[in-house]
N, CA, C and O atoms as a GROMACS GRO file, in nm:
protein
  344
    1UNK      N    1   4.546   1.799   0.500
    1UNK     CA    2   4.671   1.751   0.449
    1UNK      C    3   4.737   1.663   0.554
    1UNK      O    4   4.751   1.702   0.669
    2UNK      N    5   4.776   1.543   0.512
    2UNK     CA    6   4.838   1.449   0.605
    2UNK      C    7   4.985   1.482   0.624
    2UNK      O    8   5.055   1.522   0.530
    3UNK      N    9   5.031   1.463   0.748
    3UNK     CA   10   5.172   1.484   0.778
    3UNK      C   11   5.245   1.351   0.768
    3UNK      O   12   5.184   1.244   0.772
    4UNK      N   13   5.376   1.359   0.754
    4UNK     CA   14   5.457   1.238   0.748
    4UNK      C   15   5.523   1.217   0.885
    4UNK      O   16   5.584   1.308   0.940
    5UNK      N   17   5.509   1.098   0.937
    5UNK     CA   18   5.566   1.063   1.068
    5UNK      C   19   5.658   0.943   1.050
    5UNK      O   20   5.641   0.864   0.958
    6UNK      N   21   5.757   0.929   1.140
    6UNK     CA   22   5.835   0.805   1.140
    6UNK      C   23   5.739   0.689   1.170
    6UNK      O   24   5.646   0.704   1.248
    7UNK      N   25   5.763   0.575   1.107
    7UNK     CA   26   5.671   0.462   1.119
    7UNK      C   27   5.687   0.390   1.253
    7UNK      O   28   5.786   0.321   1.278
    8UNK      N   29   5.588   0.410   1.337
    8UNK     CA   30   5.576   0.335   1.462
    8UNK      C   31   5.429   0.300   1.475
    8UNK      O   32   5.346   0.347   1.397
    9UNK      N   33   5.396   0.219   1.571
    9UNK     CA   34   5.256   0.182   1.592
    9UNK      C   35   5.172   0.306   1.620
    9UNK      O   36   5.062   0.320   1.567
   10UNK      N   37   5.224   0.396   1.704
   10UNK     CA   38   5.149   0.517   1.737
   10UNK      C   39   5.130   0.607   1.616
   10UNK      O   40   5.021   0.659   1.594
   11UNK      N   41   5.234   0.626   1.538
   11UNK     CA   42   5.222   0.716   1.422
   11UNK      C   43   5.134   0.654   1.315
   11UNK      O   44   5.064   0.727   1.244
   12UNK      N   45   5.135   0.524   1.301
   12UNK     CA   46   5.045   0.460   1.205
   12UNK      C   47   4.900   0.482   1.248
   12UNK      O   48   4.812   0.504   1.164
   13UNK      N   49   4.875   0.475   1.378
   13UNK     CA   50   4.741   0.501   1.430
   13UNK      C   51   4.700   0.646   1.401
   13UNK      O   52   4.587   0.672   1.360
   14UNK      N   53   4.792   0.739   1.422
   14UNK     CA   54   4.765   0.881   1.395
   14UNK      C   55   4.734   0.900   1.247
   14UNK      O   56   4.640   0.971   1.212
   15UNK      N   57   4.812   0.837   1.159
   15UNK     CA   58   4.789   0.850   1.015
   15UNK      C   59   4.652   0.793   0.976
   15UNK      O   60   4.583   0.849   0.891
   16UNK      N   61   4.614   0.683   1.038
   16UNK     CA   62   4.481   0.624   1.010
   16UNK      C   63   4.372   0.721   1.053
   16UNK      O   64   4.276   0.742   0.979
   17UNK      N   65   4.386   0.780   1.170
   17UNK     CA   66   4.287   0.878   1.217
   17UNK      C   67   4.280   0.999   1.124
   17UNK      O   68   4.172   1.049   1.096
   18UNK      N   69   4.396   1.045   1.076
   18UNK     CA   70   4.398   1.158   0.984
   18UNK      C   71   4.328   1.122   0.853
   18UNK      O   72   4.254   1.203   0.797
   19UNK      N   73   4.351   0.999   0.805
   19UNK     CA   74   4.284   0.954   0.683
   19UNK      C   75   4.133   0.947   0.704
   19UNK      O   76   4.056   0.988   0.617
   20UNK      N   77   4.091   0.896   0.818
   20UNK     CA   78   3.948   0.889   0.849
   20UNK      C   79   3.886   1.028   0.859
   20UNK      O   80   3.775   1.051   0.811
   21UNK      N   81   3.959   1.120   0.922
   21UNK     CA   82   3.908   1.257   0.932
   21UNK      C   83   3.897   1.322   0.794
   21UNK      O   84   3.801   1.392   0.765
   22UNK      N   85   3.996   1.297   0.710
   22UNK     CA   86   3.992   1.350   0.574
   22UNK      C   87   3.875   1.290   0.496
   22UNK      O   88   3.806   1.360   0.422
   23UNK      N   89   3.853   1.160   0.513
   23UNK     CA   90   3.740   1.094   0.446
   23UNK      C   91   3.609   1.152   0.497
   23UNK      O   92   3.515   1.171   0.419
   24UNK      N   93   3.601   1.178   0.626
   24UNK     CA   94   3.479   1.235   0.683
   24UNK      C   95   3.451   1.372   0.623
   24UNK      O   96   3.337   1.402   0.587
   25UNK      N   97   3.554   1.455   0.611
   25UNK     CA   98   3.537   1.588   0.552
   25UNK      C   99   3.491   1.574   0.407
   25UNK      O  100   3.401   1.646   0.363
   26UNK      N  101   3.552   1.482   0.333
   26UNK     CA  102   3.513   1.461   0.194
   26UNK      C  103   3.368   1.415   0.184
   26UNK      O  104   3.294   1.461   0.097
   27UNK      N  105   3.326   1.326   0.272
   27UNK     CA  106   3.187   1.280   0.272
   27UNK      C  107   3.090   1.393   0.308
   27UNK      O  108   2.981   1.403   0.251
   28UNK      N  109   3.131   1.477   0.402
   28UNK     CA  110   3.045   1.590   0.437
   28UNK      C  111   3.031   1.685   0.317
   28UNK      O  112   2.923   1.738   0.293
   29UNK      N  113   3.140   1.705   0.243
   29UNK     CA  114   3.134   1.790   0.124
   29UNK      C  115   3.041   1.729   0.020
   29UNK      O  116   2.963   1.800  -0.043
   30UNK      N  117   3.050   1.598   0.001
   30UNK     CA  118   2.962   1.531  -0.094
   30UNK      C  119   2.818   1.542  -0.048
   30UNK      O  120   2.729   1.569  -0.128
   31UNK      N  121   2.795   1.521   0.080
   31UNK     CA  122   2.660   1.531   0.134
   31UNK      C  123   2.603   1.670   0.111
   31UNK      O  124   2.488   1.684   0.069
   32UNK      N  125   2.683   1.774   0.137
   32UNK     CA  126   2.639   1.911   0.113
   32UNK      C  127   2.608   1.934  -0.034
   32UNK      O  128   2.510   1.999  -0.069
   33UNK      N  129   2.693   1.879  -0.119
   33UNK     CA  130   2.673   1.895  -0.264
   33UNK      C  131   2.544   1.828  -0.308
   33UNK      O  132   2.467   1.884  -0.386
   34UNK      N  133   2.519   1.707  -0.259
   34UNK     CA  134   2.396   1.636  -0.295
   34UNK      C  135   2.274   1.710  -0.241
   34UNK      O  136   2.173   1.722  -0.310
   35UNK      N  137   2.284   1.761  -0.119
   35UNK     CA  138   2.173   1.837  -0.062
   35UNK      C  139   2.144   1.960  -0.148
   35UNK      O  140   2.028   1.992  -0.174
   36UNK      N  141   2.250   2.029  -0.193
   36UNK     CA  142   2.231   2.145  -0.279
   36UNK      C  143   2.165   2.107  -0.411
   36UNK      O  144   2.077   2.177  -0.460
   37UNK      N  145   2.208   1.994  -0.467
   37UNK     CA  146   2.149   1.950  -0.594
   37UNK      C  147   2.002   1.913  -0.577
   37UNK      O  148   1.920   1.943  -0.664
   38UNK      N  149   1.970   1.849  -0.466
   38UNK     CA  150   1.829   1.814  -0.441
   38UNK      C  151   1.746   1.941  -0.426
   38UNK      O  152   1.636   1.950  -0.480
   39UNK      N  153   1.800   2.039  -0.354
   39UNK     CA  154   1.728   2.166  -0.339
   39UNK      C  155   1.709   2.234  -0.474
   39UNK      O  156   1.602   2.287  -0.502
   40UNK      N  157   1.814   2.234  -0.557
   40UNK     CA  158   1.803   2.292  -0.690
   40UNK      C  159   1.701   2.216  -0.773
   40UNK      O  160   1.624   2.276  -0.848
   41UNK      N  161   1.701   2.086  -0.759
   41UNK     CA  162   1.604   2.003  -0.831
   41UNK      C  163   1.462   2.046  -0.794
   41UNK      O  164   1.376   2.063  -0.882
   42UNK      N  165   1.437   2.063  -0.664
   42UNK     CA  166   1.304   2.102  -0.619
   42UNK      C  167   1.267   2.241  -0.672
   42UNK      O  168   1.153   2.264  -0.713
   43UNK      N  169   1.363   2.332  -0.672
   43UNK     CA  170   1.336   2.467  -0.724
   43UNK      C  171   1.303   2.463  -0.872
   43UNK      O  172   1.209   2.528  -0.917
   44UNK      N  173   1.380   2.387  -0.948
   44UNK     CA  174   1.356   2.375  -1.092
   44UNK      C  175   1.222   2.308  -1.117
   44UNK      O  176   1.146   2.351  -1.204
   45UNK      N  177   1.194   2.205  -1.042
   45UNK     CA  178   1.068   2.133  -1.059
   45UNK      C  179   0.949   2.225  -1.034
   45UNK      O  180   0.851   2.222  -1.108
   46UNK      N  181   0.957   2.305  -0.929
   46UNK     CA  182   0.848   2.398  -0.900
   46UNK      C  183   0.834   2.502  -1.012
   46UNK      O  184   0.723   2.536  -1.052
   47UNK      N  185   0.947   2.551  -1.060
   47UNK     CA  186   0.945   2.653  -1.165
   47UNK      C  187   0.886   2.598  -1.295
   47UNK      O  188   0.807   2.665  -1.362
   48UNK      N  189   0.926   2.476  -1.329
   48UNK     CA  190   0.883   2.418  -1.455
   48UNK      C  191   0.756   2.334  -1.444
   48UNK      O  192   0.709   2.280  -1.543
   49UNK      N  193   0.701   2.323  -1.325
   49UNK     CA  194   0.589   2.235  -1.299
   49UNK      C  195   0.479   2.238  -1.403
   49UNK      O  196   0.430   2.133  -1.444
   50UNK      N  197   0.440   2.352  -1.446
   50UNK     CA  198   0.330   2.362  -1.540
   50UNK      C  199   0.372   2.331  -1.683
   50UNK      O  200   0.287   2.306  -1.769
   51UNK      N  201   0.501   2.333  -1.711
   51UNK     CA  202   0.550   2.316  -1.846
   51UNK      C  203   0.590   2.172  -1.879
   51UNK      O  204   0.609   2.139  -1.996
   52UNK      N  205   0.604   2.089  -1.780
   52UNK     CA  206   0.655   1.954  -1.803
   52UNK      C  207   0.543   1.856  -1.835
   52UNK      O  208   0.429   1.870  -1.790
   53UNK      N  209   0.579   1.757  -1.915
   53UNK     CA  210   0.485   1.649  -1.944
   53UNK      C  211   0.495   1.544  -1.835
   53UNK      O  212   0.587   1.548  -1.753
   54UNK      N  213   0.402   1.452  -1.832
   54UNK     CA  214   0.403   1.344  -1.732
   54UNK      C  215   0.532   1.263  -1.743
   54UNK      O  216   0.591   1.226  -1.642
   55UNK      N  217   0.576   1.234  -1.866
   55UNK     CA  218   0.699   1.157  -1.888
   55UNK      C  219   0.820   1.229  -1.828
   55UNK      O  220   0.905   1.167  -1.765
   56UNK      N  221   0.826   1.360  -1.847
   56UNK     CA  222   0.938   1.437  -1.791
   56UNK      C  223   0.934   1.437  -1.639
   56UNK      O  224   1.038   1.430  -1.574
   57UNK      N  225   0.814   1.445  -1.581
   57UNK     CA  226   0.800   1.438  -1.436
   57UNK      C  227   0.851   1.303  -1.384
   57UNK      O  228   0.918   1.298  -1.281
   58UNK      N  229   0.820   1.196  -1.454
   58UNK     CA  230   0.865   1.063  -1.412
   58UNK      C  231   1.018   1.056  -1.414
   58UNK      O  232   1.078   0.996  -1.325
   59UNK      N  233   1.080   1.116  -1.516
   59UNK     CA  234   1.227   1.118  -1.522
   59UNK      C  235   1.284   1.198  -1.406
   59UNK      O  236   1.384   1.158  -1.346
   60UNK      N  237   1.222   1.310  -1.375
   60UNK     CA  238   1.268   1.391  -1.262
   60UNK      C  239   1.251   1.315  -1.130
   60UNK      O  240   1.337   1.324  -1.043
   61UNK      N  241   1.142   1.242  -1.116
   61UNK     CA  242   1.121   1.161  -0.996
   61UNK      C  243   1.230   1.055  -0.982
   61UNK      O  244   1.278   1.029  -0.872
   62UNK      N  245   1.268   0.994  -1.094
   62UNK     CA  246   1.374   0.894  -1.092
   62UNK      C  247   1.506   0.956  -1.048
   62UNK      O  248   1.579   0.897  -0.967
   63UNK      N  249   1.538   1.073  -1.101
   63UNK     CA  250   1.662   1.142  -1.062
   63UNK      C  251   1.660   1.175  -0.913
   63UNK      O  252   1.759   1.154  -0.843
   64UNK      N  253   1.548   1.225  -0.865
   64UNK     CA  254   1.536   1.258  -0.724
   64UNK      C  255   1.554   1.134  -0.638
   64UNK      O  256   1.622   1.138  -0.536
   65UNK      N  257   1.493   1.023  -0.679
   65UNK     CA  258   1.505   0.898  -0.604
   65UNK      C  259   1.651   0.854  -0.597
   65UNK      O  260   1.697   0.810  -0.492
   66UNK      N  261   1.722   0.864  -0.707
   66UNK     CA  262   1.864   0.824  -0.708
   66UNK      C  263   1.947   0.915  -0.620
   66UNK      O  264   2.036   0.868  -0.550
   67UNK      N  265   1.920   1.045  -0.623
   67UNK     CA  266   1.993   1.138  -0.537
   67UNK      C  267   1.966   1.108  -0.389
   67UNK      O  268   2.058   1.113  -0.308
   68UNK      N  269   1.844   1.078  -0.356
   68UNK     CA  270   1.811   1.042  -0.217
   68UNK      C  271   1.885   0.915  -0.176
   68UNK      O  272   1.932   0.904  -0.063
   69UNK      N  273   1.895   0.818  -0.269
   69UNK     CA  274   1.969   0.695  -0.241
   69UNK      C  275   2.115   0.724  -0.213
   69UNK      O  276   2.174   0.666  -0.121
   70UNK      N  277   2.175   0.813  -0.292
   70UNK     CA  278   2.315   0.851  -0.269
   70UNK      C  279   2.331   0.919  -0.134
   70UNK      O  280   2.427   0.894  -0.062
   71UNK      N  281   2.237   1.003  -0.101
   71UNK     CA  282   2.242   1.072   0.028
   71UNK      C  283   2.239   0.971   0.143
   71UNK      O  284   2.314   0.986   0.239
   72UNK      N  285   2.154   0.871   0.133
   72UNK     CA  286   2.146   0.768   0.237
   72UNK      C  287   2.276   0.689   0.247
   72UNK      O  288   2.322   0.658   0.357
   73UNK      N  289   2.338   0.657   0.132
   73UNK     CA  290   2.464   0.583   0.134
   73UNK      C  291   2.573   0.666   0.202
   73UNK      O  292   2.652   0.612   0.279
   74UNK      N  293   2.576   0.794   0.174
   74UNK     CA  294   2.677   0.881   0.234
   74UNK      C  295   2.657   0.887   0.386
   74UNK      O  296   2.754   0.884   0.461
   75UNK      N  297   2.533   0.897   0.429
   75UNK     CA  298   2.506   0.899   0.572
   75UNK      C  299   2.551   0.769   0.639
   75UNK      O  300   2.604   0.770   0.750
   76UNK      N  301   2.530   0.656   0.570
   76UNK     CA  302   2.575   0.527   0.625
   76UNK      C  303   2.727   0.523   0.632
   76UNK      O  304   2.782   0.472   0.730
   77UNK      N  305   2.795   0.576   0.532
   77UNK     CA  306   2.942   0.579   0.533
   77UNK      C  307   2.992   0.665   0.648
   77UNK      O  308   3.088   0.630   0.717
   78UNK      N  309   2.927   0.779   0.669
   78UNK     CA  310   2.966   0.865   0.780
   78UNK      C  311   2.951   0.793   0.913
   78UNK      O  312   3.038   0.805   1.000
   79UNK      N  313   2.844   0.719   0.930
   79UNK     CA  314   2.824   0.644   1.053
   79UNK      C  315   2.934   0.541   1.074
   79UNK      O  316   2.983   0.524   1.185
   80UNK      N  317   2.975   0.474   0.967
   80UNK     CA  318   3.082   0.374   0.976
   80UNK      C  319   3.211   0.442   1.020
   80UNK      O  320   3.283   0.392   1.106
   81UNK      N  321   3.242   0.558   0.959
   81UNK     CA  322   3.364   0.629   0.994
   81UNK      C  323   3.359   0.673   1.140
   81UNK      O  324   3.458   0.658   1.212
   82UNK      N  325   3.247   0.726   1.182
   82UNK     CA  326   3.235   0.771   1.321
   82UNK      C  327   3.249   0.653   1.418
   82UNK      O  328   3.312   0.666   1.523
   83UNK      N  329   3.191   0.538   1.382
   83UNK     CA  330   3.203   0.420   1.467
   83UNK      C  331   3.347   0.375   1.478
   83UNK      O  332   3.390   0.333   1.586
   84UNK      N  333   3.422   0.383   1.371
   84UNK     CA  334   3.561   0.338   1.374
   84UNK      C  335   3.650   0.435   1.448
   84UNK      O  336   3.754   0.396   1.501
   85UNK      N  337   3.609   0.563   1.453
   85UNK     CA  338   3.689   0.661   1.527
   85UNK      C  339   3.665   0.649   1.676
   85UNK      O  340   3.747   0.695   1.755
   86UNK      N  341   3.556   0.589   1.716
   86UNK     CA  342   3.522   0.578   1.858
   86UNK      C  343   3.605   0.473   1.926
   86UNK      O  344   3.590   0.450   2.046
   0.00000   0.00000   0.00000
């Protein structure tokens, strides 16, 4: 939760840092959520492996690929935030 400060150069800097920290926490939560979904995907895929058709496997591969892409984007965003905080 962001605090309210009187507007000065220093307090604006503090507010920016707080916003960046909040964004970092949100990105970490998203990253954890995506990691959990990928793990669930793998568990479901293993469980259903013998029951799925080739077409269904291809759809699952596409979903996994998109989730991995999202994970990479989140990691890049985290790096940008960390670079700006330095």
